[in-house]
Structures are given as structure tokens and as C-alpha cells.
N, CA, C and O of each residue as an XYZ file, in Angstrom:
264
protein
N     106.529    150.134     83.844
C     107.430    151.243     84.059
C     106.610    152.494     84.359
O     105.610    152.764     83.694
N     107.041    153.255     85.368
C     106.304    154.453     85.739
C     106.576    155.564     84.733
O     107.520    155.503     83.945
N     105.731    156.567     84.784
C     105.884    157.707     83.887
C     106.558    158.851     84.630
O     106.128    159.999     84.512
N     107.606    158.559     85.390
C     108.268    159.571     86.202
C     109.020    160.572     85.333
O     109.417    160.287     84.203
N     109.194    161.743     85.907
C     109.909    162.834     85.268
C     111.178    163.101     86.072
O     111.244    162.716     87.239
N     112.189    163.748     85.490
C     113.460    163.960     86.182
C     113.357    164.660     87.535
O     114.157    164.369     88.424
N     112.407    165.566     87.724
C     112.301    166.320     88.973
C     111.273    165.748     89.946
O     110.964    166.391     90.949
N     110.740    164.570     89.680
C     109.743    163.977     90.571
C     110.360    163.652     91.923
O     111.489    163.167     92.006
N     109.613    163.922     92.965
C     110.058    163.609     94.326
C     109.729    162.172     94.700
O     110.302    161.631     95.646
N     108.813    161.549     93.967
C     108.366    160.187     94.279
C     108.376    159.342     93.020
O     108.046    159.817     91.933
N     108.762    158.074     93.180
C     108.822    157.167     92.038
C     108.437    155.772     92.511
O     108.184    155.553     93.696
N     108.397    154.845     91.582
C     108.026    153.465     91.880
C     109.241    152.562     91.791
O     110.169    152.808     91.021
N     109.213    151.510     92.601
C     110.201    150.448     92.464
C     109.480    149.128     92.697
O     108.443    149.063     93.357
N     110.066    148.083     92.132
C     109.460    146.770     92.235
C     109.455    146.321     93.690
O     110.476    146.361     94.376
N     108.275    145.891     94.144
C     108.142    145.422     95.512
C     108.115    143.911     95.616
O     107.912    143.363     96.699
N     108.319    143.231     94.491
C     108.287    141.768     94.478
C     106.871    141.252     94.256
O     105.895    141.955     94.517
N     106.773    140.043     93.781
C     105.471    139.387     93.554
C     104.497    140.252     92.765
O     103.329    140.384     93.130
N     104.997    140.844     91.670
C     104.158    141.665     90.790
C     103.523    142.853     91.501
O     102.404    143.249     91.175
N     104.231    143.420     92.469
C     103.741    144.615     93.153
C     104.806    145.705     93.078
O     105.969    145.449     92.769
N     104.374    146.913     93.368
C     105.268    148.061     93.375
C     105.121    148.801     94.690
O     104.134    148.635     95.407
N     106.115    149.619     94.996
C     106.021    150.501     96.140
C     106.450    151.890     95.700
O     107.202    152.043     94.738
N     105.966    152.900     96.411
C     106.315    154.283     96.127
C     107.412    154.683     97.105
O     107.309    154.428     98.305
N     108.459    155.309     96.587
C     109.550    155.744     97.451
C     109.911    157.191     97.157
O     109.680    157.695     96.058
N     110.477    157.843     98.151
C     110.967    159.207     97.997
C     112.302    159.185     97.293
O     113.224    158.506     97.747
N     112.431    159.909     96.196
C     113.682    159.893     95.431
C     114.829    160.557     96.187
O     115.993    160.273     95.905
N     114.526    161.436     97.141
C     115.576    162.093     97.904
C     116.025    161.255     99.096
O     117.187    161.321     99.497
N     115.116    160.470     99.663
C     115.432    159.710    100.875
C     115.599    158.217    100.621
O     116.287    157.530    101.375
N     114.968    157.713     99.557
C     114.978    156.276     99.291
C     114.011    155.505    100.168
O     113.917    154.282    100.064
N     113.293    156.207    101.029
C     112.364    155.560    101.957
C     111.011    155.317    101.307
O     110.548    156.101    100.479
N     110.390    154.216    101.702
C     109.041    153.928    101.236
C     108.108    155.005    101.760
O     108.164    155.357    102.938
N     107.249    155.531    100.893
C     106.322    156.594    101.254
C     105.192    156.038    102.119
O     104.681    154.942    101.886
N     104.828    156.821    103.112
C     103.710    156.490    103.974
C     102.678    157.605    103.851
O     103.025    158.782    103.953
N     101.418    157.247    103.633
C     100.331    158.211    103.532
C      99.228    157.727    104.468
O      98.787    156.581    104.389
N      98.794    158.613    105.347
C      97.746    158.244    106.285
C      98.168    157.123    107.233
O      97.339    156.324    107.668
N      99.459    157.069    107.549
C      99.973    156.062    108.458
C     100.180    154.695    107.839
O     100.513    153.740    108.540
N      99.987    154.592    106.541
C     100.127    153.302    105.863
C     101.232    153.384    104.808
O     101.203    154.239    103.923
N     102.204    152.477    104.922
C     103.268    152.423    103.916
C     102.659    152.073    102.567
O     101.829    151.169    102.468
N     103.068    152.780    101.544
C     102.532    152.552    100.195
C     103.421    151.559     99.467
O     104.205    151.917     98.588
N     103.272    150.292     99.863
C     104.023    149.177     99.299
C     103.043    148.057     98.972
O     101.898    148.074     99.425
N     103.494    147.091     98.189
C     102.673    145.958     97.766
C     101.402    146.426     97.041
O     100.312    145.895     97.251
N     101.579    147.430     96.188
C     100.472    147.982     95.406
C     100.513    147.429     93.984
O     101.580    147.112     93.460
N      99.357    147.320     93.381
C      99.298    147.008     91.952
C      99.883    148.208     91.212
O      99.772    149.344     91.675
N     100.507    147.953     90.056
C     101.182    149.016     89.316
C     100.278    150.213     89.075
O     100.682    151.344     89.345
N      99.063    149.997     88.573
C      98.169    151.116     88.250
C      97.883    151.975     89.471
O      97.896    153.203     89.384
N      97.624    151.341     90.604
C      97.345    152.062     91.838
C      98.566    152.871     92.289
O      98.439    154.037     92.662
N      99.735    152.253     92.254
C     100.963    152.929     92.657
C     101.284    154.093     91.723
O     101.694    155.159     92.182
N     101.104    153.901     90.435
C     101.407    154.939     89.453
C     100.519    156.164     89.646
O     100.997    157.296     89.574
N      99.228    155.941     89.893
C      98.294    157.049     90.107
C      98.652    157.808     91.386
O      98.698    159.038     91.388
N      98.905    157.077     92.469
C      99.233    157.738     93.727
C     100.557    158.496     93.631
O     100.661    159.606     94.152
N     101.560    157.928     92.985
C     102.829    158.636     92.801
C     102.609    159.913     91.991
O     103.206    160.949     92.285
N     101.761    159.839     90.984
C     101.435    161.029     90.193
C     100.770    162.101     91.034
O     101.066    163.287     90.882
N      99.870    161.691     91.923
C      99.205    162.648     92.809
C     100.206    163.295     93.764
O     100.168    164.504     93.991
N     101.093    162.486     94.314
C     102.114    163.026     95.216
C     103.033    163.997     94.483
O     103.373    165.052     95.018
N     103.430    163.655     93.282
C     104.318    164.526     92.511
C     103.635    165.811     92.078
O     104.300    166.832     91.901
N     102.321    165.780     91.905
C     101.608    167.000     91.517
C     101.224    167.825     92.739
O     100.645    168.905     92.619
N     101.556    167.298     93.920
C     101.295    167.962     95.195
C      99.813    168.014     95.548
O      99.407    168.828     96.377
N      99.003    167.160     94.935
C      97.590    167.064     95.292
C      97.392    166.243     96.556
O      96.311    166.252     97.145
N      98.421    165.544     96.966
C      98.376    164.752     98.191
C      99.764    164.812     98.816
O     100.771    164.825     98.108
N      99.814    164.849    100.129
C     101.091    164.923    100.828
C     101.356    163.630    101.581
O     100.438    163.048    102.158
N     102.606    163.176    101.580
C     102.953    161.984    102.360
C     103.057    162.342    103.833
O     103.061    163.520    104.190
N     103.141    161.332    104.689
C     103.365    161.557    106.107
C     104.727    162.214    106.307
O     105.657    161.963    105.540
N     104.846    163.036    107.313
C     106.059    163.813    107.571
C     107.323    162.963    107.670
O     108.372    163.366    107.167
N     107.243    161.783    108.315
C     108.455    160.972    108.491
C     109.007    160.441    107.179
O     110.163    160.021    107.125
N     108.212    160.449    106.129
C     108.678    160.015    104.813
C     109.676    161.016    104.228
O     110.513    160.655    103.401
N     109.584    162.255    104.655
C     110.372    163.321    104.056
C     111.778    163.437    104.615
O     112.605    164.141    104.035
N     112.077    162.771    105.722
C     113.383    162.947    106.385
C     114.159    161.665    106.441
O     115.274    161.640    106.963
């Protein structure tokens, strides 16, 4: 389970086969960073990246936001 907060813009959902993906809570779309969809990630990797996105230390690709 992720450590998401009520105002987080990004969260995790099960991607199947013991993997997770990061999605935008406003759009429901899988987040893309650097042209790569952030899906099929190990939980720890997905949780850290979602935390970075929520803290605004990293920005997703523009198409993820709309």
C-alpha cells in the first residue's frame, strides 16, 4: 500500500503480476516521465517515484496532465 496523502496528485495502483503503476489522481492516466510510461514497476520503485512527483521534485510529461 502506498503512503499517499489526500492532496497527492499521483498515486499507485496494481499493475498486475506483482507490479504497480503510477497514475494521475485527477486524470486517471498512467504517468509518463521522460517518454516512458511508469507502469510495471516494483512497489518500492513506484512508491519512491510517486513521492518525488508529489513533492514536485520531478515533473511528469505534459500529456500526463491532461
